[in-house]
All heavy atoms as an XYZ file, in Angstrom:
704
protein
N     -23.085     32.346     -3.205
C     -22.496     32.293     -1.880
C     -22.740     33.635     -1.184
O     -22.614     34.686     -1.788
C     -21.004     31.994     -1.985
C     -20.280     31.987     -0.690
S     -18.553     31.581     -0.985
C     -17.963     31.675      0.653
N     -23.071     33.563      0.088
C     -23.337     34.768      0.870
C     -22.347     34.838      2.027
O     -22.105     33.846      2.705
C     -24.767     34.727      1.424
C     -25.151     35.969      2.172
C     -25.582     37.089      1.493
C     -25.067     36.016      3.550
C     -25.947     38.248      2.185
C     -25.419     37.163      4.250
C     -25.866     38.274      3.560
N     -21.743     35.983      2.195
C     -20.855     36.209      3.333
C     -21.349     37.418      4.101
O     -21.916     38.351      3.533
C     -19.417     36.460      2.872
C     -18.720     35.220      2.380
C     -17.234     35.454      2.227
O     -16.850     36.301      1.412
O     -16.478     34.779      2.926
N     -21.098     37.387      5.381
C     -21.440     38.533      6.224
C     -20.289     39.529      6.211
O     -19.131     39.150      6.015
C     -21.717     38.060      7.643
C     -22.936     37.177      7.724
C     -23.061     36.583      9.107
N     -24.093     35.570      9.123
C     -25.147     35.589      9.909
N     -25.320     36.569     10.771
N     -26.025     34.633      9.865
N     -20.611     40.771      6.440
C     -19.610     41.833      6.531
C     -19.508     42.287      7.980
O     -20.529     42.495      8.643
C     -19.988     43.002      5.635
C     -20.046     42.703      4.142
C     -20.558     43.918      3.379
C     -18.674     42.292      3.628
N     -18.288     42.438      8.443
C     -18.004     42.807      9.828
C     -17.087     44.023      9.853
O     -16.342     44.279      8.903
C     -17.307     41.652     10.558
C     -18.164     40.423     10.651
C     -18.162     39.471      9.640
C     -19.005     40.218     11.739
C     -18.968     38.344      9.712
C     -19.814     39.098     11.824
C     -19.785     38.168     10.805
O     -20.590     37.058     10.885
N     -17.133     44.743     10.951
C     -16.216     45.859     11.158
C     -15.930     45.972     12.649
O     -16.788     45.665     13.484
C     -16.804     47.166     10.643
N     -14.731     46.398     12.943
C     -14.337     46.628     14.332
C     -14.613     48.097     14.645
O     -14.198     48.989     13.900
C     -12.865     46.271     14.557
C     -12.681     44.768     14.334
C     -12.404     46.692     15.950
C     -11.259     44.286     14.402
N     -15.338     48.314     15.736
C     -15.664     49.667     16.176
C     -14.698     50.084     17.268
O     -14.446     49.339     18.213
C     -17.102     49.725     16.697
C     -17.524     51.113     17.101
C     -17.797     52.075     16.134
C     -17.638     51.474     18.436
C     -18.193     53.361     16.490
C     -18.032     52.753     18.798
C     -18.300     53.687     17.820
O     -18.678     54.961     18.176
N     -14.133     51.287     17.119
C     -13.207     51.862     18.095
C     -13.997     52.840     18.966
O     -14.463     53.879     18.487
C     -12.078     52.571     17.358
C     -11.027     53.155     18.269
O     -11.336     53.511     19.434
O      -9.877     53.280     17.824
N     -14.167     52.486     20.227
C     -14.942     53.321     21.148
C     -14.293     54.676     21.401
O     -14.991     55.659     21.669
C     -15.141     52.583     22.473
C     -16.021     51.333     22.382
C     -15.776     50.411     23.564
C     -17.471     51.740     22.298
N     -12.969     54.750     21.338
C     -12.278     56.019     21.604
C     -12.414     56.991     20.434
O     -12.661     58.174     20.632
C     -10.791     55.788     21.904
C     -10.547     54.974     23.155
C     -10.974     55.715     24.399
C     -10.522     54.928     25.611
N     -11.298     55.086     26.777
N     -12.237     56.489     19.210
C     -12.351     57.373     18.042
C     -13.784     57.464     17.532
O     -14.074     58.283     16.661
C     -11.439     56.905     16.907
O     -11.910     55.689     16.357
N     -14.673     56.611     18.093
C     -16.076     56.553     17.697
C     -16.217     56.356     16.185
O     -16.958     57.070     15.505
C     -16.833     57.796     18.175
C     -16.892     57.886     19.688
S     -17.922     59.216     20.330
C     -17.032     60.656     19.772
N     -15.446     55.374     15.676
C     -15.503     55.092     14.240
C     -15.249     53.605     13.989
O     -14.664     52.910     14.820
C     -14.470     55.933     13.489
O     -13.164     55.562     13.886
N     -15.716     53.160     12.829
C     -15.537     51.773     12.406
C     -14.309     51.657     11.520
O     -14.029     52.551     10.713
C     -16.757     51.290     11.616
C     -17.988     51.116     12.460
C     -18.868     52.171     12.674
C     -18.277     49.890     13.051
C     -20.001     52.010     13.451
C     -19.416     49.720     13.833
C     -20.264     50.788     14.029
O     -21.384     50.631     14.799
N     -13.598     50.550     11.644
C     -12.495     50.241     10.745
C     -13.087     49.712      9.445
O     -14.286     49.452      9.351
C     -11.586     49.179     11.391
C     -10.207     49.117     10.759
O      -9.906     49.942      9.873
O      -9.421     48.230     11.149
N     -12.257     49.534      8.432
C     -12.775     49.032      7.160
C     -13.357     47.632      7.333
O     -12.864     46.836      8.137
C     -11.696     49.069      6.087
C     -10.488     48.260      6.403
C      -9.400     48.498      5.367
C      -8.107     47.961      5.928
N      -6.960     48.706      5.585
N     -14.405     47.321      6.592
C     -15.083     46.030      6.744
C     -14.233     44.850      6.276
O     -13.345     45.001      5.443
C     -16.312     46.159      5.855
C     -16.419     47.578      5.466
C     -15.077     48.192      5.650
N     -14.553     43.690      6.821
C     -13.977     42.433      6.343
C     -15.116     41.422      6.266
O     -16.152     41.587      6.895
C     -12.835     41.948      7.244
C     -13.233     41.585      8.649
C     -13.499     40.263      9.005
C     -13.330     42.559      9.641
C     -13.856     39.920     10.302
C     -13.689     42.222     10.947
C     -13.951     40.907     11.282
N     -14.923     40.385      5.468
C     -15.993     39.406      5.304
C     -15.628     38.092      5.977
O     -14.455     37.751      6.132
C     -16.283     39.168      3.823
O     -15.172     38.573      3.190
N     -16.661     37.383      6.388
C     -16.528     36.058      6.990
C     -17.861     35.346      6.801
O     -18.910     35.994      6.722
C     -16.171     36.156      8.467
N     -17.837     34.015      6.756
C     -19.093     33.290      6.546
C     -20.058     33.356      7.724
O     -21.268     33.216      7.549
C     -18.660     31.855      6.269
C     -17.239     31.766      6.670
C     -16.685     33.144      6.689
N     -19.535     33.579      8.944
C     -20.396     33.608     10.130
C     -19.666     34.291     11.280
O     -18.483     34.636     11.162
C     -20.847     32.197     10.524
C     -19.679     31.261     10.716
O     -18.719     31.576     11.410
N     -19.741     30.092     10.083
N     -20.373     34.474     12.391
C     -19.805     35.181     13.545
C     -18.567     34.471     14.089
O     -17.573     35.113     14.441
C     -20.837     35.315     14.656
C     -21.978     36.241     14.359
N     -22.114     36.972     13.198
C     -23.063     36.555     15.104
C     -23.212     37.688     13.237
N     -23.824     37.454     14.382
N     -18.620     33.164     14.191
C     -17.479     32.422     14.718
C     -16.223     32.628     13.896
O     -15.125     32.790     14.440
N     -16.376     32.641     12.587
C     -15.223     32.883     11.708
C     -14.703     34.303     11.844
O     -13.493     34.545     11.778
C     -15.601     32.610     10.255
O     -15.900     31.253     10.063
N     -15.598     35.259     12.046
C     -15.185     36.652     12.242
C     -14.393     36.789     13.538
O     -13.361     37.469     13.589
C     -16.399     37.569     12.254
N     -14.871     36.127     14.589
C     -14.153     36.156     15.868
C     -12.769     35.533     15.708
O     -11.773     36.067     16.196
C     -14.975     35.443     16.960
C     -16.201     36.287     17.316
C     -14.132     35.160     18.195
C     -17.220     35.570     18.177
N     -12.706     34.428     14.994
C     -11.409     33.774     14.772
C     -10.465     34.701     14.006
O      -9.267     34.772     14.314
C     -11.603     32.460     14.031
C     -10.302     31.703     13.848
C     -10.503     30.321     13.269
N     -11.298     30.391     12.049
C     -12.137     29.443     11.669
N     -12.316     28.367     12.401
N     -12.786     29.571     10.540
N     -10.972     35.436     13.016
C     -10.141     36.371     12.253
C      -9.582     37.467     13.153
O      -8.414     37.852     13.041
C     -10.947     36.968     11.105
N     -10.417     37.969     14.060
C      -9.953     39.008     14.986
C      -8.919     38.422     15.946
O      -7.895     39.048     16.226
C     -11.131     39.656     15.731
C     -10.642     40.593     16.827
C     -12.020     40.409     14.747
N      -9.170     37.222     16.438
C      -8.188     36.572     17.318
C      -6.847     36.401     16.615
O      -5.791     36.584     17.211
C      -8.706     35.221     17.782
C      -9.715     35.302     18.878
C     -10.104     33.915     19.301
N     -10.407     33.898     20.719
C     -11.096     32.948     21.298
N     -11.525     31.917     20.593
N     -11.340     33.006     22.573
N      -6.882     36.063     15.335
C      -5.630     35.933     14.562
C      -4.911     37.267     14.473
O      -3.692     37.335     14.610
C      -5.925     35.404     13.159
O      -6.351     34.072     13.208
N      -5.679     38.342     14.253
C      -5.076     39.679     14.193
C      -4.464     40.074     15.533
O      -3.518     40.865     15.594
C      -6.123     40.704     13.768
N      -4.989     39.499     16.614
C      -4.500     39.825     17.958
C      -3.186     39.120     18.293
O      -2.634     39.317     19.369
C      -5.569     39.481     18.992
C      -6.787     40.366     18.876
S      -8.152     39.833     19.925
C      -7.491     40.240     21.545
N      -2.658     38.327     17.387
C      -1.362     37.683     17.631
C      -0.208     38.676     17.559
O       0.873     38.405     18.057
C      -1.151     36.547     16.633
C      -2.054     35.381     16.921
C      -1.638     34.159     16.176
N      -2.493     33.053     16.568
C      -3.070     32.236     15.731
N      -2.859     32.368     14.434
N      -3.832     31.265     16.163
N      -0.449     39.818     16.934
C       0.565     40.872     16.857
C       0.563     41.624     18.185
O      -0.403     42.326     18.503
C       0.244     41.821     15.708
C       1.203     42.993     15.612
O       2.128     43.116     16.453
O       1.024     43.804     14.694
N       1.627     41.494     18.982
C       1.648     42.138     20.297
C       1.604     43.662     20.251
O       1.289     44.307     21.242
C       2.954     41.641     20.923
C       3.804     41.213     19.776
C       2.864     40.772     18.690
N       1.872     44.242     19.089
C       1.834     45.701     18.945
C       0.496     46.204     18.413
O       0.320     47.405     18.222
C       2.968     46.170     18.029
C       4.322     45.865     18.631
O       4.541     46.067     19.815
N       5.231     45.349     17.823
N      -0.430     45.298     18.169
C      -1.741     45.673     17.653
C      -2.520     46.466     18.701
O      -2.485     46.154     19.895
C      -2.520     44.407     17.281
O      -3.876     44.699     17.091
N      -3.242     47.463     18.260
C      -4.106     48.220     19.166
C      -5.151     47.324     19.813
O      -5.579     47.566     20.938
C      -4.812     49.351     18.413
O      -3.882     50.319     18.007
N      -5.553     46.267     19.106
C      -6.517     45.321     19.666
C      -5.967     44.639     20.913
O      -6.708     44.326     21.837
C      -6.879     44.252     18.630
C      -7.603     44.728     17.377
C      -7.713     43.591     16.372
C      -8.966     45.285     17.721
N      -4.663     44.410     20.943
C      -4.002     43.769     22.088
C      -3.682     44.795     23.167
O      -3.873     44.545     24.353
C      -2.711     43.041     21.638
C      -1.932     42.516     22.824
C      -3.042     41.911     20.675
N      -3.210     45.962     22.734
C      -2.802     46.992     23.692
C      -3.982     47.642     24.411
O      -3.876     48.007     25.576
C      -1.970     48.067     22.978
C      -0.650     47.575     22.371
C      -0.012     48.678     21.534
C       0.294     47.098     23.464
N      -5.104     47.782     23.712
C      -6.283     48.463     24.266
C      -7.560     47.684     23.963
O      -8.504     48.220     23.373
C      -6.394     49.880     23.682
C      -5.115     50.660     23.741
C      -4.338     50.834     22.605
C      -4.668     51.204     24.935
C      -3.150     51.546     22.649
C      -3.478     51.920     24.996
C      -2.713     52.090     23.852
N      -7.656     46.425     24.361
C      -8.798     45.592     23.959
C     -10.153     46.118     24.419
O     -11.162     45.888     23.748
C      -8.486     44.226     24.571
C      -7.552     44.521     25.704
C      -6.748     45.711     25.258
N     -10.193     46.845     25.509
C     -11.473     47.375     26.006
C     -12.041     48.456     25.090
O     -13.207     48.811     25.207
C     -11.306     47.914     27.417
N     -11.216     48.960     24.185
C     -11.633     50.040     23.291
C     -12.335     49.552     22.022
O     -12.772     50.373     21.213
C     -10.427     50.885     22.867
C      -9.816     51.658     24.010
O     -10.441     51.741     25.084
O      -8.706     52.200     23.822
N     -12.432     48.226     21.820
C     -12.906     47.715     20.540
C     -14.043     46.714     20.675
O     -14.111     45.951     21.626
C     -11.749     47.059     19.781
C     -10.628     48.005     19.483
C      -9.487     48.030     20.268
C     -10.717     48.898     18.422
C      -8.448     48.910     20.002
C      -9.690     49.788     18.152
C      -8.554     49.792     18.940
N     -14.923     46.743     19.669
C     -16.040     45.806     19.567
C     -16.125     45.312     18.124
O     -15.774     46.046     17.201
C     -17.361     46.507     19.910
C     -17.399     47.097     21.294
C     -18.634     47.965     21.494
O     -18.983     48.764     20.639
N     -19.280     47.798     22.629
N     -16.628     44.095     17.947
C     -16.837     43.543     16.609
C     -18.331     43.623     16.303
O     -19.156     43.171     17.097
C     -16.383     42.080     16.522
C     -14.938     41.912     16.995
C     -16.562     41.546     15.097
C     -14.545     40.461     17.234
N     -18.670     44.196     15.155
C     -20.057     44.312     14.726
C     -20.259     43.634     13.377
O     -19.388     43.699     12.509
C     -20.462     45.784     14.572
C     -20.771     46.465     15.861
C     -19.782     47.098     16.594
C     -22.067     46.472     16.352
C     -20.061     47.729     17.788
C     -22.367     47.110     17.550
C     -21.362     47.732     18.270
N     -21.417     43.022     13.208
C     -21.870     42.574     11.899
C     -22.601     43.761     11.291
O     -23.549     44.288     11.890
C     -22.793     41.361     12.020
S     -23.357     40.750     10.421
N     -22.135     44.212     10.129
C     -22.698     45.426      9.534
C     -23.493     45.158      8.255
O     -24.126     46.057      7.721
C     -21.602     46.474      9.261
C     -20.558     45.933      8.286
C     -20.958     46.919     10.563
C     -19.615     46.995      7.741
N     -23.420     43.909      7.746
C     -24.149     43.629      6.515
C     -23.767     42.299      5.922
O     -23.238     41.416      6.600
N     -24.036     42.177      4.635
C     -23.729     40.949      3.932
C     -23.443     41.225      2.468
O     -23.781     42.292      1.934
N     -22.822     40.244      1.826
C     -22.464     40.359      0.415
C     -22.830     39.065     -0.287
O     -22.427     37.983      0.137
C     -20.965     40.636      0.257
C     -20.507     40.628     -1.178
C     -20.899     41.629     -2.054
C     -19.690     39.627     -1.654
C     -20.489     41.627     -3.377
C     -19.265     39.616     -2.978
C     -19.664     40.616     -3.842
N     -23.604     39.180     -1.356
C     -24.003     38.028     -2.163
C     -23.076     37.947     -3.372
O     -23.109     38.826     -4.240
C     -25.460     38.190     -2.608
C     -25.984     36.966     -3.325
O     -25.239     36.366     -4.130
O     -27.148     36.615     -3.083
N     -22.252     36.909     -3.411
C     -21.286     36.751     -4.504
C     -21.975     36.507     -5.846
O     -21.422     36.830     -6.893
C     -20.330     35.592     -4.210
C     -19.342     35.887     -3.146
N     -18.069     36.355     -3.399
C     -19.432     35.791     -1.790
C     -17.421     36.530     -2.265
N     -18.226     36.198     -1.270
N     -23.151     35.938     -5.832
C     -23.868     35.648     -7.069
C     -24.468     36.865     -7.736
O     -24.504     36.967     -8.961
N     -24.937     37.798     -6.931
C     -25.606     38.988     -7.478
C     -24.780     40.262     -7.356
O     -25.080     41.259     -8.006
C     -26.945     39.230     -6.762
O     -26.689     39.513     -5.382
C     -27.873     38.033     -6.893
N     -23.766     40.240     -6.480
C     -22.968     41.441     -6.242
C     -23.657     42.437     -5.326
O     -23.173     43.551     -5.139
N     -24.756     42.043     -4.729
C     -25.531     42.949     -3.882
C     -24.979     42.960     -2.457
O     -24.747     41.912     -1.853
C     -27.020     42.544     -3.870
C     -27.802     43.363     -2.858
C     -27.615     42.697     -5.258
N     -24.780     44.155     -1.950
C     -24.372     44.364     -0.562
C     -25.613     44.812      0.203
O     -26.311     45.738     -0.236
C     -23.269     45.437     -0.450
C     -22.934     45.728      0.999
C     -22.026     44.999     -1.209
N     -25.884     44.159      1.324
C     -27.026     44.542      2.144
C     -26.544     44.993      3.510
O     -25.561     44.460      4.038
C     -28.016     43.376      2.321
O     -27.314     42.255      2.840
C     -28.662     43.002      1.019
N     -27.213     45.970      4.067
C     -26.854     46.490      5.382
C     -27.670     45.794      6.460
O     -28.802     45.379      6.230
C     -27.109     47.989      5.449
N     -27.087     45.662      7.640
C     -27.807     45.223      8.830
C     -28.137     46.491      9.599
O     -27.240     47.258      9.949
C     -26.941     44.276      9.700
C     -27.602     44.014     11.038
C     -26.667     42.981      8.977
N     -29.417     46.737      9.813
C     -29.835     47.945     10.512
C     -30.769     47.574     11.652
O     -31.813     46.987     11.389
C     -30.559     48.901      9.551
O     -29.719     49.126      8.418
C     -30.865     50.208     10.209
N     -30.395     47.878     12.865
C     -29.118     48.441     13.297
C     -28.024     47.374     13.236
O     -28.317     46.185     13.168
C     -29.388     48.857     14.746
C     -30.433     47.903     15.221
C     -31.285     47.600     14.013
N     -26.779     47.841     13.255
C     -25.662     46.904     13.237
C     -25.740     46.002     14.461
O     -26.312     46.384     15.490
C     -24.305     47.638     13.159
C     -24.171     48.380     11.840
C     -24.106     48.577     14.332
N     -25.185     44.802     14.342
C     -25.317     43.785     15.391
C     -23.991     43.563     16.127
O     -22.994     43.203     15.502
C     -25.762     42.476     14.743
C     -25.914     41.329     15.670
C     -26.270     40.046     14.932
O     -26.512     40.066     13.721
O     -26.280     39.007     15.609
N     -23.997     43.785     17.423
C     -22.809     43.529     18.232
C     -22.546     42.029     18.260
O     -23.425     41.240     18.615
C     -22.989     44.053     19.657
C     -21.823     43.790     20.613
C     -20.553     44.491     20.144
C     -22.191     44.233     22.025
N     -21.328     41.642     17.890
C     -20.934     40.231     17.868
C     -20.118     39.884     19.107
O     -20.366     38.868     19.746
C     -20.130     39.901     16.583
C     -19.583     38.487     16.619
C     -21.005     40.118     15.356
N     -19.139     40.732     19.449
C     -18.286     40.452     20.610
C     -17.544     41.699     21.044
O     -17.245     42.581     20.235
C     -17.280     39.357     20.288
N     -17.249     41.741     22.329
C     -16.325     42.731     22.879
C     -14.929     42.141     22.720
O     -14.703     40.986     23.084
C     -16.607     42.961     24.373
C     -18.013     43.404     24.687
C     -18.247     44.863     24.362
O     -17.331     45.651     24.172
N     -19.506     45.230     24.288
N     -13.998     42.904     22.186
C     -12.643     42.375     21.992
C     -12.012     42.006     23.333
O     -11.288     41.013     23.431
C     -11.769     43.362     21.186
C     -10.315     42.920     21.153
C     -12.325     43.485     19.764
N     -12.316     42.735     24.380
C     -11.775     42.414     25.701
C     -12.136     40.979     26.105
O     -11.327     40.276     26.716
C     -12.289     43.401     26.747
C     -11.746     43.235     28.163
C     -10.225     43.382     28.185
C     -12.388     44.238     29.089
N     -13.313     40.516     25.756
C     -13.726     39.150     26.081
C     -12.861     38.116     25.367
O     -12.675     37.011     25.872
C     -15.189     38.943     25.721
N     -12.306     38.474     24.227
C     -11.439     37.554     23.500
C     -10.097     37.394     24.189
O      -9.452     36.367     24.061
C     -11.236     38.040     22.063
C     -12.483     38.256     21.226
C     -12.110     38.737     19.832
C     -13.325     37.009     21.159
N      -9.678     38.417     24.909
C      -8.404     38.398     25.623
C      -8.548     37.687     26.958
O      -7.765     36.816     27.301
C      -7.892     39.833     25.875
C      -6.671     39.828     26.777
C      -7.591     40.524     24.576
N      -9.584     38.036     27.704
C      -9.723     37.576     29.080
C     -10.071     36.100     29.215
O      -9.409     35.377     29.907
C     -10.782     38.402     29.804
C     -10.282     39.803     30.117
O      -9.074     40.045     30.001
O     -11.107     40.633     30.478
N     -11.126     35.685     28.583
C     -11.591     34.331     28.834
C     -12.023     33.593     27.583
O     -12.564     32.508     27.667
C     -12.745     34.347     29.836
C     -13.902     35.219     29.441
C     -14.914     35.325     30.568
C     -15.994     36.313     30.261
N     -15.653     37.682     30.423
N     -11.821     34.201     26.416
C     -12.272     33.576     25.189
C     -13.753     33.806     24.999
O     -14.452     34.263     25.885
N     -14.227     33.485     23.818
C     -15.625     33.679     23.481
C     -16.155     32.381     22.898
O     -15.512     31.738     22.098
C     -15.777     34.819     22.435
C     -17.177     34.841     21.868
C     -15.430     36.148     23.062
N     -17.328     31.996     23.345
C     -17.995     30.827     22.793
C     -18.174     31.047     21.302
O     -18.717     32.057     20.869
C     -19.362     30.658     23.471
C     -20.104     29.428     23.000
O     -19.760     28.879     21.941
O     -21.042     29.036     23.704
N     -17.709     30.133     20.490
C     -17.749     30.300     19.048
C     -19.160     30.223     18.491
O     -19.371     30.390     17.304
C     -16.848     29.268     18.366
C     -15.377     29.445     18.732
S     -14.764     31.117     18.497
C     -14.412     31.073     16.772
N     -20.160     29.999     19.316
C     -21.538     30.011     18.844
C     -22.247     31.257     19.342
O     -23.378     31.213     19.784
C     -22.270     28.753     19.304
C     -21.777     27.513     18.612
C     -22.619     26.312     18.919
O     -23.520     26.345     19.739
N     -22.325     25.224     18.256
N     -21.576     32.397     19.256
C     -22.159     33.665     19.679
C     -23.488     33.870     18.975
O     -23.594     33.771     17.763
C     -21.204     34.841     19.332
C     -21.874     36.170     19.647
C     -19.899     34.707     20.086
N     -24.501     34.114     19.744
C     -25.811     34.354     19.184
C     -26.431     33.141     18.522
O     -27.472     33.240     17.906
N     -25.791     31.987     18.613
C     -26.322     30.768     18.027
C     -26.423     30.812     16.513
O     -27.262     30.165     15.909
N     -25.557     31.602     15.862
C     -25.685     31.802     14.430
C     -24.718     30.970     13.597
O     -24.526     31.244     12.443
C     -25.502     33.288     14.092
C     -26.581     34.170     14.692
C     -26.245     35.630     14.473
C     -27.935     33.857     14.083
N     -24.102     29.991     14.186
C     -23.205     29.155     13.381
C     -23.973     28.099     12.642
O     -24.983     27.632     13.019
C     -22.168     28.477     14.275
C     -21.107     29.392     14.823
C     -20.141     28.609     15.692
C     -20.353     30.093     13.740
């Protein structure tokens, strides 16, 4: 089984948060949307400050982690707040 690795980039601190895994971009977006249910979350308070990137992948069969170079922008968090995001971002579902 192969899963992609994602990380949220903070434009203000110019750093990535710890990675999380999801099977595809749509699932990663859904995970971030779920995290945004907390009204005190920085993602909700400052959505323009954050972006979701695909940073690599993990193969459960081999244990190999691969990097995506350059990292791939999946979504602007602000777009998740304002009007939603098409779950077929980049057509990768």
